[in-house]
N, C-alpha and C positions, 0 to 999 in steps of 0.2 A: 504494500500500500504506500502511496505517496503521502508524505507527512508535511511537506512545505515546498515552496518555490525557492530554489537555491540561487540560481543565477539567471539573468536575462541577457541574451546576446544582442548587442546593439552594433550594427555594422556601419562604419563611418568612413568618409573619404579621407579624413586627416585625424589620426588618433591624438596627436599632440594638441591640435586645436580643440578637439572634443574634450580632452582631459582638462584643458585650461577653462573651457566653458563650464563644465560640471563642477570643478573645484572652486574657481574664482567667482563665478557668477551665481551658482546655485548652492554652493556651500558643501558639496559632497567631499568625501575623503578618499584618497587613494589607499586601497587596501593592499594591493600588490601590483607589480609590473613584471612581466615575464617576456623573455625573448629567447627562442630556441636557436638563434644564430643562423637559421635557414629561411628567414623572412617571416616566420610566424611570431608575431608579437601581440600581446594582449595586456590590457590595463583593467584592473578590477577596481571599481569605485562603488561607494555606498553612502547613504545619507549620514550614517554614523559608523564608527569602527566596529560597533557591536551588532549592526543590522544583520538579520537573518537572511535577507535577500540582497544580492548585489547585482550590479550591471557590469558586463564585460564589454569593453570597447575593442572591437576587432577591425582590422583593415579590410574594408569592403572589397577592394580590388584583388587583394591577395586571396581572400576566401572565395571569391567568385571564380578564380582560376583553379583553386584547389577542389572546389565543390560546385561545379557549374549549375547543378539542378537545385541548389539550396535557395530558399526564399530569403532574400537579403533586405526585404522591405522593413521599415521601422515599425516595431511593435507599438500598439496603442497602450500607453502606460498612464495610469491614474495614481498620482501621489496623494497622500493625506498629510495634513499639517494642523497643528494646534495654534500656529501663529500665522493665520491666513493673511490678515491685512499687512502684517510686517513683511511677509514673504512677497506679496504682490508689490508693495512699495519698493522693497530692496531690488527686485528684478527690474522694475521700471527705472530706478536710479542707476542701475548698471547697464542701461541701454539694451536690455533684452526685449525682444518683441513679445508683448504681453497682451492677451485678449481682455475684453471687458469682463467684469465680474457678473456672473449670471446666477440667479436664484433658481435652484432645482428643487424638486420635492424632497430630495435627500440632503440638501444643504447648498451653500454657496460654492461656486466653482469658477475657475478661469483656466485658460491655456497659455502656454508660452512656447517659443520656438528656439531651438539651438541655432548655431551658426550655419547649419546645413539645411535650414528650414524644415526640420523635423519637429512636429508639434506634440506636446505632452500636456496632460491636464493635472490640475491640483484641486482637491476638494477639502473644504474645512471639516475638521473632525471635532 
């Protein structure tokens, strides 16, 4: 039986730029960085060092050559926060593309885009 989501693979055009976005603008932490010396490099990031689920930043071009049939599209991710207004304002102040706050039946939400125009959602918890 599956007990939790461990890692989410995010395929990006530029791993260093993506790492910079997630750490400097969104506040994630680098958990680990690995490079097998043969072109396979991955960067593990998470909202906290203790998070149960992390995101792995993979090089989209390298993975597409290694596994041409793999779906490399951006997953639809929804993040939760207890500091909704602060996060929304922080992202705006860091010149991140941020959508309007929308009231949903389950709570307030907004989306934001990384430097590659991949959109992610945030919901108030």
